[in-house]
N, C-alpha and C positions, 0 to 999 in steps of 0.2 A: 465520383472520386473515392468515396469511402464505402466500405461494405455494409451489408445489412446486419443488424444485431443478431447474435446467435445465443440462444438459451442453452447453457451448459448444464445447469442443475435446475430442476423444476419440481422437486419433491422435498418436503420438509425444509423449505428454504429455496431461494431463487438466486442463481448466478448467471449474469448476462455478459457476454463478451461483445463489445461494440466494434472491435478491431481498431485500426489506427484512426484517431480523430485529429492528429497533427500531421501535416504533410511531411514527406521525406525531406524537403528543402528546409523546413523549420526545425526538424529534429536536432540537428547538430548544434544550431544556434541556441535552442532551448536547453540542451544538455550543458553546453559551455557556460551559459549564464547561471544555471543552477549550481554548477560546480564552483563558480567564482563568487556568487552573491549570497549563498546560504551559509549560515553559521554552523558548520559541520563539527561534530564531536564524536569521539569513539564511545560506544555503548559500554556502560559498566553493568555487569550482571552478577547474579549469585548462582553458584552450583555447589551442592554438598557443603553449604555453609561458608564457602570461600568466594571472595570477589574475583572476577576476571574481567578483562577488557577485550571486547570484540574487535576484529579487524574492520568490519563494516562500520560506517559512520552514520550518525542519525541527527535529525533536527526536528523541532516541534514548533509549529506556528499556529496561532489561534486568535479568536476574538477576545478582547478584554482580559488578557493574561489568564485564560482558562488553564487549569492544571490537569495533568493526566498521570496516573500512577499505574505502572506495570512492572513486573519483575522486581517488585519491592523498591522501585525508584520513582520519584515524582519529578515530572518535567513541567515547567511553567512555559506557557505559549509565548513565543516572541511575536512582535507585531508583523502583520502580513507585509511582504514586499509587493511592489507593483506587479511583478511577474507572477507571483503566486496568486494574487487576486485575479489576474487575467486567466490563469489556468483553472482556478476554482470556478469562475463564471462560465468558462467553456465546458467544464465537466458537468456543471449544473444544468446546462442547456440540453445535455444528452440524457441525464438521469431524472430530470424534473424533481430533484431533491435539493435541499439547502444544507450547506455544511458550515460549521463554525470552527473547525480545526483541521490541521494537516500534519501527519507524521511522515517524514521523509527518511528513506534509507538509501545509502550509497554503497553498492556492492562493487568492489574493485575488479573482481573477476568471478568465474564460476566456483572457485573454492570457498567463496563466501555465500552463505544461503540462510535459510530459516527453517527450523524443524517444525513438526506438526504443532499447531496451536489454533486457538479461536480468539477473535477480538471481542471478548465478552466481559471486559472489565466493567465495573459498576458505574463508571463515569460516562460510558457510551449509552446513548438512548437505545433501549432494547428494541431489537428487530428493525432498527433504522438502516438506511442505506450507507454502505461503506464503498467508496469509489476508488479504485486503484489505477493510477496512471503510470505507465512504464515509459521511460526514456532511456535509450541506449541499446545495448545488445539484447536480442531476443532470448528469453529464458523459459524453461518449462515450469509450469505452476500446477500444483496437484491439490485435489480435494479428496478427503476420506470421510466416509460416514461413520459417526461415532458408535453406532449400534451394530450395523451389519458389515462394516469395514469395506463397503463398496468404494472403489477408487476411480477417479476421473482425472485425466491429465489434459492440459491444454498448453499451447505456446503463446506467450505474451510478446507480441511484436513491439518494436520501438514506436512510440507515439500512440500506443493502444490503451483502451479503457476497459476495465472489468468492474462490474458492479455486483456486490453481494448484499442481499436484503432479506427481509422476512426472518424466518427462523434459522438462517444459515449458520450463525455463530453458535446457536444452541445445539444443532444436530450434526454439523460438519466441522472437521478440522481442515486447515489448509497449510501448504508448505511451499517453499522455494527450494527444491532439491539442489544439493551441491553437485558440481561436475567439473572435471579437469579439462573438458573439451572447450569450455568457454574462457577466453583470455581477455575479453574486453569488459569495460565497466557498464553498470546499469544503475540508474536512479529510479526509485519508485516513490510515488507520492500517494498516500492513502488519505483521502478526504473523509472526515467523520462528522457525526452529529453528537456532540458532547452535551451532557447535562450541565446547564449553567449553574455555577456555585452561588 
């Protein structure tokens, strides 16, 4: 039913694409439940010393109220919902890793994206597995090597799982490019291993 895992990056870090791990039938129900049951909020960021509010919405869930600081903002993890616990366990069965936090992003359409960045904040266990589960419309996802600028693109299908581990966050940036061609929404769940405070 599901495809074999595909290694997308295998130098100075590892990125593996497992393809869809949730069936087409489950996708819509999973998306609707996440939309309805997650405590979504607009992201507040800083640019050139000024606060701005993003169109995309975010949420953060974690064990024992773990905190996560990025873009100069600290988020306190909400308690896991039963659905998130189910999805976390499913993802762990593919990656053979354990996660204690999940950052969720809701992109309403292709005009919302994410620029080049690394998930290398000090609260994340260095070189640990970060697992990205995509629900909703398929989107292009890009990697760029920090030193030689090599670029690798892939398409993240609905229900699919991408894992980044090893030195990926040290040596590579990743991004979700904006596009006017995509009109449908996408929810992305990134399961992480945070250092317990």
